[in-house]
C-alpha positions in Angstrom: 55.4 -63.5 23.4 55.1 -60.5 21.5 56.1 -56.8 21.9 54.1 -54.3 20.6 54.2 -50.6 20.4 51.7 -47.8 19.3 52.3 -44.8 17.4 52.0 -43.0 20.0 54.7 -42.4 22.6 52.6 -41.6 25.6 50.3 -44.5 25.6 51.0 -46.2 28.7 48.6 -48.9 28.0 46.0 -50.9 27.0 42.6 -52.6 28.0 40.8 -54.9 25.4 37.6 -55.8 25.7 37.4 -59.0 27.1 38.4 -57.2 30.1 42.7 -58.0 29.8 44.9 -54.9 30.6 48.8 -54.9 29.2 50.6 -52.2 30.4 53.2 -50.6 28.7 57.0 -51.2 29.7 59.3 -48.2 30.3 60.5 -48.2 26.7 56.6 -47.9 25.7 56.0 -51.8 24.7 53.6 -53.8 26.2 54.1 -57.5 26.0 51.5 -60.1 25.0 51.6 -63.6 24.5 47.5 -64.6 23.7 47.5 -65.2 20.0 43.8 -63.3 19.8 44.9 -60.7 21.8 47.6 -59.7 19.3 45.3 -60.0 16.3 42.7 -57.9 18.4 45.6 -54.7 19.5 46.9 -55.1 15.4 43.4 -54.5 14.4 43.2 -51.3 16.8 46.9 -50.0 15.1 49.2 -51.7 17.0 52.4 -52.7 15.6 55.1 -56.5 16.1 58.4 -54.7 17.0 61.2 -56.3 15.8 59.3 -58.9 13.5 60.9 -60.1 10.7 58.5 -61.7 8.4 59.7 -65.7 7.6 61.7 -66.2 4.2 61.5 -62.5 3.0 64.0 -60.3 3.8 64.2 -56.8 3.0 67.5 -56.0 4.1 70.1 -57.2 5.7 73.1 -55.6 7.9 76.5 -55.8 6.7 78.0 -55.1 9.9 76.4 -58.1 12.1 74.5 -59.8 9.6 70.4 -59.0 10.9 67.6 -59.2 8.6 65.6 -55.7 8.3 62.5 -55.0 7.7 64.0 -51.2 6.7 67.2 -49.6 5.9 68.1 -49.5 9.5 69.4 -52.2 11.9 68.0 -52.3 15.5 70.4 -54.3 16.6 73.7 -52.7 16.2 72.7 -49.1 14.9 73.9 -49.3 11.5 72.5 -47.8 8.0 75.2 -49.7 6.2 72.5 -52.1 4.8 72.1 -53.9 1.9 69.0 -54.8 0.3 68.2 -58.1 -0.9 65.5 -59.5 -2.9 63.9 -63.2 -3.0 
């Protein structure tokens, strides 16, 4: 299951052209299992939350050893990360 978010924090959900409706949870994320729906939502401006591309690491948290795409750890809230080039 993928967790997706929209840029606007006020987004309460989305209805796709196929009639499927996805509502946001309390944290503003929608949970989607259908790969076709994920692709459509990404094309519409949604981003996958917490996903790190396999085989590509950009930052590694020195505190909890988590792979991150940005210079901030979403797991332990640390900014003590080192850049990794692969």
